[in-house]
C-alpha positions as CSV (number, residue, x, y, z in Angstrom):
1,M,91.8,-29.6,22.4
2,K,90.2,-29.5,25.8
3,P,86.4,-29.1,26.2
4,T,85.2,-25.6,25.6
5,L,81.9,-24.3,27.1
6,L,80.1,-21.1,26.3
7,L,77.8,-19.8,29.2
8,V,75.1,-17.4,28.2
9,E,74.0,-15.6,31.3
10,A,73.9,-12.1,32.8
11,P,76.9,-11.3,35.0
12,G,76.5,-12.2,38.6
13,P,77.4,-14.7,41.4
14,H,75.6,-17.6,39.6
15,R,77.6,-17.2,36.4
16,E,80.8,-16.8,38.3
17,L,80.1,-20.0,40.3
18,L,79.2,-22.0,37.2
19,S,82.4,-20.8,35.5
20,L,84.5,-21.9,38.5
21,T,82.8,-25.3,38.5
22,F,83.7,-26.0,34.9
23,Q,87.1,-24.5,35.2
24,S,87.9,-26.8,38.1
25,Q,87.8,-29.7,35.6
26,G,90.4,-28.1,33.4
27,W,87.8,-27.0,30.8
28,Q,87.8,-23.7,29.0
29,V,84.8,-21.4,29.7
30,L,83.7,-18.5,27.6
31,L,81.1,-16.0,28.8
32,A,78.3,-14.2,26.9
33,A,75.8,-11.8,28.4
34,G,73.0,-12.2,25.8
35,V,72.0,-13.8,22.5
36,E,73.8,-11.3,20.2
37,P,77.2,-11.7,22.0
38,L,76.6,-15.5,21.8
39,V,76.1,-15.3,18.0
40,R,79.3,-13.2,17.7
41,M,81.4,-15.5,19.9
42,L,80.2,-18.7,18.0
43,R,81.3,-17.1,14.7
44,E,84.7,-16.0,16.2
45,S,85.3,-19.2,18.3
46,P,84.3,-22.2,16.1
47,A,85.8,-24.7,18.6
48,V,82.9,-24.4,21.1
49,H,81.6,-27.8,22.1
50,L,78.6,-26.9,24.2
51,V,76.4,-23.8,24.8
52,M,74.3,-23.4,27.9
53,G,71.8,-20.7,28.6
54,P,68.5,-20.0,30.4
55,A,65.2,-20.3,28.6
56,G,64.2,-16.7,29.5
57,L,67.0,-15.2,27.2
58,L,66.0,-17.4,24.3
59,T,62.2,-16.7,24.4
60,V,62.8,-13.0,24.1
61,A,65.5,-13.2,21.4
62,G,63.2,-12.1,18.7
63,D,65.0,-11.3,15.4
64,T,68.3,-12.8,16.6
65,L,66.9,-16.3,16.5
66,G,67.7,-16.7,12.8
67,P,71.4,-15.8,13.1
68,L,71.6,-18.0,16.2
69,R,70.3,-21.0,14.3
70,E,72.9,-20.4,11.6
71,A,75.7,-19.9,14.1
72,L,74.9,-23.1,16.0
73,A,74.7,-25.1,12.7
74,S,78.0,-23.8,11.4
75,S,79.9,-24.3,14.7
76,G,78.4,-27.7,15.5
77,A,78.0,-26.8,19.2
78,A,75.3,-28.5,21.2
79,L,72.7,-26.2,22.8
80,W,71.5,-27.1,26.3
81,V,68.8,-24.9,27.9
82,D,68.0,-24.3,31.6
83,A,64.2,-24.6,31.6
84,L,61.4,-25.7,33.9
85,P,59.0,-28.3,32.5
86,A,56.5,-25.6,31.9
87,E,59.0,-23.6,29.8
88,Q,60.3,-26.4,27.7
89,E,57.3,-26.4,25.3
90,A,57.8,-22.6,24.6
91,V,61.5,-23.3,23.8
92,R,60.6,-26.1,21.5
93,Q,58.4,-23.8,19.5
94,L,61.4,-21.5,18.8
95,D,62.7,-24.2,16.3
96,L,66.2,-24.2,17.7
97,P,68.5,-27.3,17.6
98,V,68.1,-27.9,21.4
99,A,70.2,-31.0,22.4
100,G,68.6,-31.2,25.9
101,F,67.2,-29.4,28.9
102,L,68.6,-28.9,32.4
103,A,66.5,-28.0,35.5
104,P,67.6,-24.5,36.8
105,S,67.5,-25.9,40.4
106,L,70.2,-28.6,39.8
107,S,73.0,-28.7,42.3
108,L,76.5,-28.0,41.2
109,G,77.5,-31.7,41.2
110,S,74.4,-32.8,39.3
111,R,74.9,-30.0,36.7
112,L,78.6,-31.1,36.3
113,D,77.6,-34.7,35.7
114,A,75.0,-33.7,33.1
115,V,77.5,-31.5,31.2
116,R,80.1,-34.2,31.3
117,Q,77.6,-36.7,29.7
118,A,76.6,-34.1,27.1
119,L,80.2,-33.5,25.9
120,P,81.7,-35.7,23.2
121,P,83.7,-38.6,24.7
122,A,86.7,-37.8,22.5
123,V,86.9,-34.3,23.9
124,L,86.7,-35.6,27.5
125,E,89.7,-37.8,26.9
126,V,92.0,-34.8,26.5
127,A,93.9,-34.3,29.8
128,G,93.1,-31.2,31.6
129,A,94.5,-29.7,34.8
130,P,95.6,-32.1,37.6
131,P,92.7,-32.8,40.0
132,L,92.5,-30.6,43.1
133,R,93.4,-32.3,46.3
134,V,90.9,-31.6,49.1
135,L,91.6,-32.6,52.7
136,V,88.4,-33.0,54.8
137,A,88.9,-33.1,58.6
138,E,85.6,-34.1,60.1
139,D,84.8,-36.3,63.1
140,D,81.1,-36.7,62.2
141,P,81.0,-39.8,59.9
142,V,77.6,-38.9,58.5
143,F,78.7,-35.4,57.3
144,R,82.1,-36.7,56.3
145,K,80.3,-39.1,53.9
146,L,77.8,-36.5,52.7
147,L,80.7,-34.1,51.8
148,Q,82.5,-36.9,50.1
149,L,79.4,-37.6,48.0
150,A,79.0,-33.9,47.2
151,L,82.6,-33.7,45.9
152,A,82.4,-37.0,43.9
153,P,81.1,-35.3,40.7
154,F,84.1,-32.9,40.7
155,R,86.5,-35.9,40.6
156,F,88.8,-34.2,43.1
157,E,91.4,-36.2,45.1
158,V,89.7,-36.3,48.5
159,L,91.7,-37.1,51.7
160,L,89.7,-37.9,54.8
161,A,90.7,-37.4,58.4
162,E,88.7,-38.1,61.6
163,D,90.3,-35.4,63.7
164,G,92.6,-32.4,63.5
165,L,95.8,-34.2,64.5
166,E,95.3,-36.9,61.8
167,A,94.6,-34.2,59.3
168,L,97.8,-32.3,60.2
169,E,99.9,-35.4,59.8
170,L,98.2,-36.2,56.5
171,A,98.7,-32.7,55.2
172,R,102.5,-32.8,55.9
173,R,102.8,-36.1,54.0
174,R,100.6,-35.1,51.1
175,P,100.2,-31.3,50.9
176,P,96.5,-30.5,49.9
177,G,95.2,-27.9,47.6
178,I,92.6,-26.8,50.1
179,V,91.4,-27.9,53.6
180,V,87.9,-28.2,55.0
181,A,87.9,-28.6,58.8
182,D,85.2,-28.8,61.5
183,V,85.9,-26.5,64.4
184,L,84.9,-29.0,67.0
185,M,87.1,-32.2,66.8
186,P,88.9,-34.3,69.4
187,R,92.7,-34.0,70.0
188,L,93.1,-31.0,67.7
189,D,90.1,-28.7,66.8
190,G,89.7,-26.8,63.6
191,Y,91.1,-23.5,64.9
192,R,94.3,-25.1,66.1
193,L,94.6,-27.1,62.9
194,C,94.4,-23.9,60.9
195,L,96.9,-22.2,63.1
196,A,99.3,-25.1,62.8
197,L,99.0,-25.1,59.0
198,R,99.8,-21.3,59.0
199,Q,102.9,-21.9,61.1
200,D,104.2,-24.6,58.8
201,P,106.3,-22.9,56.0
202,K,105.3,-25.6,53.4
203,L,101.5,-25.3,54.2
204,A,101.2,-21.7,55.2
205,R,99.4,-20.7,52.0
206,V,97.0,-23.6,51.8
207,P,93.4,-22.2,51.9
208,V,91.4,-23.4,54.9
209,I,87.6,-23.4,55.3
210,L,86.2,-23.9,58.7
211,T,82.7,-25.5,59.2
212,H,80.3,-25.9,62.1
213,A,76.8,-27.3,62.6
214,T,75.4,-23.8,63.4
215,A,75.7,-20.5,61.7
216,P,78.8,-18.6,62.8
217,D,78.3,-15.5,64.9
218,E,80.6,-12.4,65.1
219,L,82.9,-14.0,67.7
220,D,83.3,-17.2,65.5
221,L,84.3,-15.1,62.5
222,R,86.8,-13.0,64.6
223,M,88.4,-16.2,65.9
224,A,88.6,-17.6,62.3
225,A,90.3,-14.4,61.1
226,N,92.8,-14.6,64.0
227,V,93.9,-18.1,63.0
228,G,94.1,-17.2,59.3
229,A,91.1,-19.1,57.9
230,N,89.8,-18.2,54.5
231,G,86.1,-18.7,55.5
232,F,83.6,-20.0,58.0
233,V,80.4,-21.6,56.8
234,R,77.5,-23.5,58.3
235,R,77.5,-27.1,57.1
236,A,74.1,-28.2,55.7
237,Q,73.0,-31.2,53.7
238,G,72.4,-30.5,50.1
239,D,73.6,-26.9,50.3
240,D,76.0,-25.5,47.6
241,E,77.3,-22.8,49.9
242,L,80.3,-24.8,51.1
243,L,81.1,-26.0,47.5
244,A,80.9,-22.5,46.2
245,L,83.3,-21.2,48.9
246,L,85.6,-24.2,48.2
247,L,85.8,-23.5,44.5
248,R,86.4,-19.8,45.0
249,E,89.1,-20.2,47.7
250,S,90.8,-23.0,45.8
251,H,92.1,-20.3,43.4
252,A,93.4,-18.1,46.2
253,E,96.2,-18.6,48.7
254,G,95.6,-18.6,52.4
255,P,96.6,-15.6,54.4
256,L,99.5,-15.7,56.9
257,P,98.2,-15.4,60.5
258,A,98.4,-11.9,62.1
259,P,100.7,-11.7,65.1
260,V,98.6,-12.1,68.3
261,P,99.7,-11.1,71.8
262,G,100.9,-14.1,73.7
263,E,99.8,-17.6,72.9
264,L,96.4,-17.9,71.2
265,S,94.1,-19.9,73.4
266,T,90.9,-21.4,71.9
267,E,89.7,-23.3,75.0
268,A,87.4,-20.6,76.2
269,H,85.9,-20.0,72.8
270,L,85.4,-23.8,72.2
271,Y,83.8,-24.1,75.7
272,S,81.3,-21.4,74.9
273,M,80.6,-23.1,71.5
274,V,79.9,-26.4,73.4
275,R,77.6,-24.6,75.8
276,Q,75.9,-23.0,72.9
277,L,75.5,-26.3,71.2
278,E,74.0,-27.8,74.4
279,R,71.4,-24.9,74.5
280,R,70.7,-25.5,70.8
281,V,70.2,-29.2,71.4
282,G,67.6,-28.4,74.1
283,L,65.9,-26.0,71.8
284,L,65.9,-28.6,69.0
285,E,64.3,-31.2,71.3
286,Q,61.6,-28.7,72.2
287,A,61.2,-27.8,68.5
288,E,61.0,-31.4,67.6
289,R,58.3,-32.0,70.1
290,H,56.3,-29.0,68.8
291,A,56.9,-30.2,65.2
292,R,55.4,-33.6,66.1
293,E,52.4,-31.9,67.6
294,S,52.1,-29.7,64.5
295,E,52.5,-32.6,62.2
296,E,49.7,-34.5,64.0
297,R,47.5,-31.5,63.9
298,Y,48.3,-31.0,60.2
299,R,47.5,-34.7,59.4
300,L,44.2,-34.4,61.3
301,V,43.3,-31.2,59.3
302,V,44.3,-32.7,56.0
303,S,42.4,-36.0,56.6
304,G,39.3,-34.1,57.5
305,S,39.5,-31.5,54.7
306,Y,37.8,-31.8,51.3
307,D,41.0,-30.5,49.7
308,G,44.0,-32.6,48.5
309,V,47.5,-31.5,49.3
310,W,50.5,-31.6,46.9
311,D,54.2,-31.0,47.5
312,W,56.6,-30.5,44.5
313,D,60.4,-30.9,44.9
314,V,61.5,-28.5,42.1
315,R,65.1,-29.7,42.2
316,R,64.4,-33.4,42.0
317,Q,61.2,-32.9,39.9
318,T,59.3,-35.2,42.2
319,M,55.7,-34.5,43.4
320,Y,53.8,-35.9,46.4
321,W,50.0,-36.2,46.4
322,S,48.1,-36.7,49.6
323,P,45.8,-39.7,50.1
324,R,42.8,-37.4,50.0
325,L,43.9,-36.1,46.5
326,L,44.4,-39.6,45.2
327,E,41.0,-40.6,46.6
328,M,39.4,-37.5,44.9
329,L,40.6,-38.8,41.5
330,G,39.8,-42.5,42.2
331,L,43.6,-43.4,42.2
332,Q,45.7,-45.7,44.2
333,P,49.2,-44.6,45.3
334,E,50.8,-46.8,42.7
335,D,48.7,-45.2,39.9
336,F,50.5,-41.8,40.3
337,P,54.2,-41.8,39.2
338,G,54.9,-38.8,41.5
339,T,56.3,-36.3,38.9
340,S,55.2,-32.9,37.7
341,D,54.8,-34.3,34.1
342,A,52.4,-36.9,35.4
343,F,50.4,-34.1,37.0
344,L,50.2,-32.1,33.8
345,A,49.3,-35.2,31.9
346,R,46.1,-35.5,34.0
347,V,45.1,-31.9,33.4
348,H,42.5,-31.4,30.6
349,P,44.3,-30.6,27.3
350,E,42.4,-27.3,27.0
351,D,43.6,-26.2,30.5
352,R,47.2,-27.6,30.4
353,G,48.8,-24.6,28.8
354,E,47.3,-22.2,31.3
355,V,48.3,-24.3,34.3
356,A,51.9,-24.7,33.0
357,A,52.1,-20.9,32.4
358,A,50.8,-20.1,35.9
359,L,53.4,-22.5,37.4
360,A,56.2,-20.9,35.4
361,Q,55.2,-17.3,36.2
362,H,55.0,-18.1,39.9
363,L,58.4,-19.8,40.0
364,E,60.1,-17.1,37.9
365,Q,58.2,-13.9,38.9
366,G,56.4,-14.8,42.1
367,T,53.0,-14.2,40.5
368,P,50.3,-15.8,42.8
369,Y,49.5,-19.3,41.8
370,D,45.7,-19.5,41.9
371,V,44.1,-21.4,39.0
372,S,41.1,-23.5,38.0
373,F,41.3,-26.5,35.7
374,R,39.9,-30.0,35.1
375,L,41.7,-33.2,36.3
376,R,41.1,-36.6,34.7
377,H,39.4,-39.1,37.1
378,A,40.3,-42.8,37.1
379,N,36.9,-43.5,35.4
380,G,37.9,-41.3,32.4
381,G,35.8,-38.3,33.3
382,Y,37.0,-34.9,34.5
383,R,36.6,-33.2,37.8
384,S,36.5,-29.4,38.1
385,C,39.2,-28.3,40.5
386,V,40.8,-25.1,41.9
387,S,44.4,-25.0,43.1
388,R,46.6,-22.6,45.1
389,G,50.2,-22.9,46.0
390,R,53.4,-21.1,47.0
391,A,57.1,-21.7,46.3
392,L,59.9,-22.0,48.9
393,R,63.1,-20.4,47.7
394,D,66.8,-20.6,48.8
395,A,69.0,-17.7,49.8
396,Q,69.6,-16.8,46.1
397,G,65.9,-16.7,45.4
398,R,65.8,-19.9,43.4
399,P,62.7,-22.0,43.9
400,I,63.5,-25.3,45.6
401,R,60.1,-26.5,46.6
402,M,56.4,-25.7,46.0
403,A,53.3,-26.9,47.9
404,G,49.6,-26.2,47.8
405,I,46.1,-27.6,47.7
406,I,43.7,-28.9,45.1
407,G,40.0,-28.7,45.8
408,D,37.2,-30.5,43.9
409,V,34.5,-28.0,43.1
410,T,32.6,-30.2,40.6
411,E,29.5,-30.4,42.9
412,Q,29.7,-26.6,43.7
413,L,29.8,-25.8,40.0
414,R,26.8,-28.1,39.4
415,L,24.8,-26.4,42.1
416,Y,25.9,-23.0,40.8
417,R,24.7,-23.8,37.3
418,E,21.4,-25.1,38.7
419,T,21.0,-22.0,40.8
420,R,21.8,-19.8,37.8
421,D,19.3,-21.7,35.7
422,A,16.7,-21.5,38.4
423,V,17.2,-17.7,38.6
424,R,16.9,-17.5,34.9
425,V,13.7,-19.5,34.9
426,R,12.3,-17.4,37.8
427,D,13.0,-14.2,35.9
428,E,11.3,-15.6,32.8
429,F,8.4,-16.7,34.9
430,L,8.0,-13.2,36.5
431,A,8.0,-11.7,33.0
432,V,5.4,-14.2,31.8
433,A,3.3,-13.7,35.0
434,A,3.3,-9.9,34.5
435,H,2.2,-10.4,30.9
436,E,-0.5,-12.9,31.8
437,L,-1.9,-10.6,34.6
438,R,-1.8,-7.5,32.4
439,T,-3.8,-9.1,29.6
440,P,-7.1,-9.7,31.4
441,L,-6.6,-6.4,33.3
442,A,-6.3,-4.5,30.0
443,A,-9.4,-6.2,28.6
444,L,-11.3,-5.6,31.8
445,R,-10.3,-2.0,31.8
446,L,-11.4,-1.5,28.2
447,R,-14.8,-3.1,28.9
448,V,-15.4,-1.0,32.0
449,Q,-14.1,2.2,30.5
450,G,-16.3,1.7,27.4
451,T,-19.4,1.1,29.4
452,A,-18.7,4.0,31.8
453,A,-18.1,6.4,28.9
454,A,-21.4,5.4,27.3
455,L,-23.3,5.9,30.5
456,K,-21.5,9.2,31.2
457,L,-22.5,10.6,27.8
458,R,-26.0,9.4,28.5
459,H,-26.1,7.3,25.4
460,Q,-28.8,4.8,25.2
461,V,-27.1,1.4,25.8
462,E,-28.9,-1.7,24.7
463,P,-29.4,-4.2,27.4
464,E,-27.9,-7.0,25.2
465,R,-24.8,-4.9,24.7
466,L,-24.4,-4.2,28.4
467,E,-24.9,-7.8,29.2
468,R,-22.2,-8.9,26.8
469,A,-19.8,-6.3,28.3
470,L,-20.5,-7.5,31.8
471,V,-20.1,-11.2,30.8
472,A,-16.8,-10.4,29.1
473,A,-15.7,-8.4,32.2
474,D,-16.7,-11.3,34.4
475,R,-14.7,-13.7,32.3
476,Q,-11.6,-11.5,32.6
477,V,-12.2,-11.2,36.4
478,Q,-12.5,-15.0,36.6
479,R,-9.3,-15.4,34.6
480,L,-7.5,-13.0,37.0
481,A,-8.9,-15.0,40.0
482,D,-7.6,-18.3,38.5
483,L,-4.2,-16.8,37.9
484,V,-3.9,-15.4,41.5
485,E,-5.3,-18.7,42.9
486,G,-2.7,-20.6,40.9
487,L,0.1,-18.4,42.2
488,L,-1.0,-18.8,45.8
489,D,-1.5,-22.5,45.4
490,V,2.0,-23.0,44.0
491,S,3.5,-20.9,46.9
492,Q,1.9,-23.3,49.4
493,L,2.8,-26.4,47.4
494,Q,6.4,-25.4,47.4
495,S,6.6,-25.6,51.2
496,H,4.4,-28.6,51.9
497,A,2.2,-31.1,50.2
498,P,-1.5,-30.1,49.5
499,R,-4.0,-30.8,52.3
500,L,-6.5,-33.4,51.2
501,N,-10.1,-33.9,52.2
502,L,-10.6,-37.6,51.5
503,A,-13.9,-39.1,50.8
504,E,-15.5,-41.7,48.5
505,V,-15.2,-40.1,45.1
506,D,-16.3,-41.4,41.6
507,L,-13.4,-40.5,39.3
508,A,-15.6,-41.0,36.2
509,Q,-18.2,-38.5,37.5
510,V,-15.4,-35.9,38.3
511,V,-14.2,-36.3,34.7
512,R,-17.7,-35.7,33.3
513,D,-18.2,-32.6,35.5
514,M,-14.9,-31.1,34.5
515,M,-15.7,-31.8,30.8
516,A,-18.9,-29.9,31.2
517,R,-17.1,-27.0,32.7
518,S,-14.5,-27.0,29.9
519,E,-17.0,-27.4,27.1
520,E,-17.2,-23.7,26.3
521,A,-13.4,-23.2,26.2
522,A,-13.0,-26.3,24.1
523,S,-15.6,-25.2,21.7
524,R,-13.9,-21.8,21.2
525,A,-10.7,-23.7,20.4
526,G,-12.5,-26.0,17.9
527,C,-11.9,-29.1,20.1
528,R,-14.3,-31.9,20.7
529,L,-14.1,-33.6,24.1
530,V,-14.6,-37.4,23.9
531,L,-14.9,-39.7,26.9
532,R,-14.1,-43.3,25.9
533,E,-14.9,-45.0,29.2
534,S,-17.4,-43.7,31.8
535,S,-18.2,-46.6,34.1
536,P,-18.1,-45.6,37.8
537,L,-14.7,-45.9,39.5
538,V,-14.8,-45.1,43.2
539,G,-11.8,-44.4,45.5
540,R,-10.7,-42.4,48.5
541,W,-9.6,-39.1,47.0
542,D,-10.1,-35.4,47.3
543,A,-12.8,-34.5,44.8
544,L,-11.8,-30.8,44.6
545,R,-8.1,-31.6,44.0
546,L,-9.0,-34.3,41.4
547,G,-11.1,-31.8,39.6
548,Q,-8.0,-29.5,39.4
549,V,-6.0,-32.3,37.9
550,V,-8.6,-33.0,35.2
551,M,-9.0,-29.3,34.5
552,H,-5.2,-28.8,34.1
553,L,-5.0,-31.8,31.7
554,L,-8.0,-30.5,29.6
555,A,-6.7,-27.0,29.5
556,N,-3.3,-28.3,28.4
557,A,-4.8,-30.5,25.7
558,V,-7.0,-27.7,24.3
559,K,-4.2,-25.2,24.3
560,F,-1.7,-27.3,22.4
561,G,-4.1,-29.2,20.1
562,P,-6.7,-26.6,18.8
563,G,-9.1,-27.8,16.2
564,K,-8.5,-31.5,17.1
565,P,-10.4,-33.9,19.3
566,V,-9.3,-34.5,22.9
567,E,-9.9,-38.1,24.2
568,L,-10.3,-39.0,27.8
569,E,-10.4,-42.6,29.2
570,V,-11.0,-43.9,32.7
571,Q,-9.9,-47.4,33.6
572,G,-9.3,-49.3,36.8
573,D,-8.9,-52.6,38.7
574,G,-9.3,-53.5,42.3
575,D,-6.4,-51.4,43.5
576,T,-5.6,-48.7,40.9
577,A,-7.4,-46.2,38.8
578,L,-6.0,-44.9,35.5
579,L,-7.0,-41.6,33.8
580,Q,-5.6,-40.9,30.4
581,V,-6.0,-37.6,28.4
582,R,-4.8,-37.7,24.8
583,D,-4.5,-34.8,22.4
584,H,-3.4,-34.6,18.8
585,G,-1.5,-31.4,18.9
586,I,2.1,-30.3,18.6
587,G,3.6,-32.9,21.0
588,I,6.6,-32.4,23.3
589,A,10.3,-32.5,22.3
590,P,12.1,-35.5,24.0
591,D,14.6,-33.2,25.7
592,R,11.8,-31.3,27.5
593,V,10.0,-34.3,28.9
594,D,12.1,-34.8,32.0
595,G,11.6,-31.2,33.3
596,L,8.0,-30.9,32.3
597,F,6.6,-31.2,35.8
598,R,9.1,-28.9,37.5
599,R,8.0,-25.5,38.7
600,F,8.2,-22.7,36.1
601,E,9.3,-25.1,33.4
602,R,7.8,-24.7,29.9
603,A,8.0,-27.1,27.0
604,V,7.2,-24.4,24.4
605,P,8.3,-20.8,23.8
606,T,6.5,-18.1,25.9
607,R,5.9,-15.9,22.9
608,H,3.8,-18.5,21.1
609,Y,1.8,-19.9,24.0
610,G,0.6,-18.1,27.1
611,G,0.2,-19.4,30.7
612,L,2.4,-19.3,33.8
613,G,3.9,-22.8,33.4
614,L,2.5,-23.9,36.7
615,G,-0.4,-26.2,35.8
616,L,1.6,-29.4,35.4
617,Y,3.6,-28.6,38.5
618,R,0.4,-28.3,40.5
619,L,-1.0,-31.5,38.9
620,H,2.2,-33.4,39.8
621,R,2.1,-32.3,43.4
622,I,-1.6,-33.2,43.8
623,V,-1.1,-36.6,42.3
624,E,2.0,-37.2,44.4
625,A,0.0,-36.3,47.6
626,H,-2.6,-39.0,46.6
627,G,0.3,-41.5,46.4
628,G,-0.1,-41.7,42.6
629,Q,2.1,-41.2,39.6
630,V,1.8,-39.0,36.4
631,S,3.6,-39.7,33.2
632,V,3.6,-38.5,29.6
633,A,4.2,-40.2,26.2
634,S,4.6,-37.9,23.2
635,T,5.8,-37.8,19.6
636,P,6.5,-34.3,18.3
637,G,3.8,-33.4,15.8
638,E,1.5,-36.2,16.7
639,G,0.3,-35.1,20.2
640,A,0.8,-36.2,23.8
641,T,-0.9,-38.7,26.2
642,F,-0.9,-37.9,29.9
643,S,-1.5,-40.8,32.3
644,V,-2.5,-40.5,35.9
645,R,-2.4,-43.5,38.2
646,L,-4.1,-43.3,41.7
647,P,-4.4,-45.9,44.4
648,R,-8.1,-46.5,45.1
649,A,-7.5,-47.0,48.8
650,G,-6.1,-43.4,49.2
651,P,-2.6,-42.1,50.0
652,P,-0.4,-44.8,51.7
653,A,0.9,-42.4,54.3
654,L,-2.7,-41.6,55.5
655,R,-3.6,-45.2,55.4
656,A,-0.7,-46.0,57.7
């Protein structure tokens, strides 16, 4: 029994062409337009050896998948599916007995070879129809060889002739089943060869296909009809158009030539074709020159771009990555195998399905391919990327090539996240600042309104009570002034370093003065201020700015360590002074230490502790302007120790 194939595909030129291809080998071909007819035909024709169908029909089969599994199992037919790499995983999930996959863009010859390998060897040994004898008349050795290679998978008997006269003699000795002839050949051109065949009684009905390097115009087609040719096609490398016409016309007889007045002359037409070719050669040379310039411009743009370029040959399943793309991922050319599977393997597993689906939708439906995903770098990490691409399609709308770009947006994403976090911190700061400003304002308003009401009603107000109210109001005014001063100072520190008025300053004396000013606030918090070392330590510093540093450290220690002592220590040598402030409060979480001195950063929740979160930022900028360093060591629950180191000779920049 000869091989039997069952094609599952909607009616159309593609199904007809596949059927002719397999029938040319003497195989039996059955046709089904959907899954339900497929199941019925498998039950009625148990001798089917191989079933072929596109992935799109199977993925929408729904309830018919169960009967299909049973029909395939009972018939023993092998199922081969036309599927892109992105579709193969979806087909595997259908739990069908798939024997293999074929790329939808395979050429006719490649598809024929694949099917021949899939059929059982015992079935292939059964003799089929005698091979078709094809006579190729072509004076161009390159195209003659290419056509011979294209016909090789069909296992036709191919006769080769270098001109029309040799082809005519060969046809009379060994009559062919079909003739493929170039119209421009020495001694006897394709038109005259066709006319001579039509005038020979034994060869009059042999189909003849004329070819030419350019697409035929209306005059070419009219001349081909006059000499009785079956068709006229443009020859092109890797194109199935000529093979499709050859398969169709091999089943038809050639027409007899219509009577023409007088002797048919082809010289004038051939001369015009030669002149046309000369003009086309000139245009090709000009186009080649423009192409070289465009290629140089393209290479220059690509080499200077931050995006990598990729080019995917859908038919051969090969993929090119530009040097910039390889460099972006830390790869050498030999590290990338150059296949679409290798590309998908480098996509992060969480993004792989989305990328494969986007590729499939673009190739099948033309949906824009614009995706973001992560690609694995050579060091094992992942880079955040965006990619856009577009497919090139043949005359039948099948994708044959797809190209696009991949851009690395890892740094942009990092900056975006940092900006987003900065905006969030800013918004939180504005909310805190509004709260901090309202608190003293509300207290001040209550004091003033209470005193004003008492005076308005002419109540006798005791001097002590009035004095307490004024002192409390003054304290709130001072608090407002400190807040406003802090905001203005931070605004200036953001744009430039603080200006310093350097002089000989005793750090120990500055510490003692600030302790005296902070004594009342510390007492209210239940803190005792202790100075461990108090020997004079003189350096070139700004006394006012150093006082602000000490005040920030004391205020911070009192706020987060209420009811516990605050210890201060001043040490130094010939070059450096060291100030340490130690509290025994709540401490600082390790993950908050790095950002402690940044603007608006807070190590504790706003709802539990007040303040604008600017004190340590101001402190850091002041110490930095003096050429010093500030650090913190902390254990959560055991307190924190802030250390300030200052060069005694003053800021290095000012010394220089």
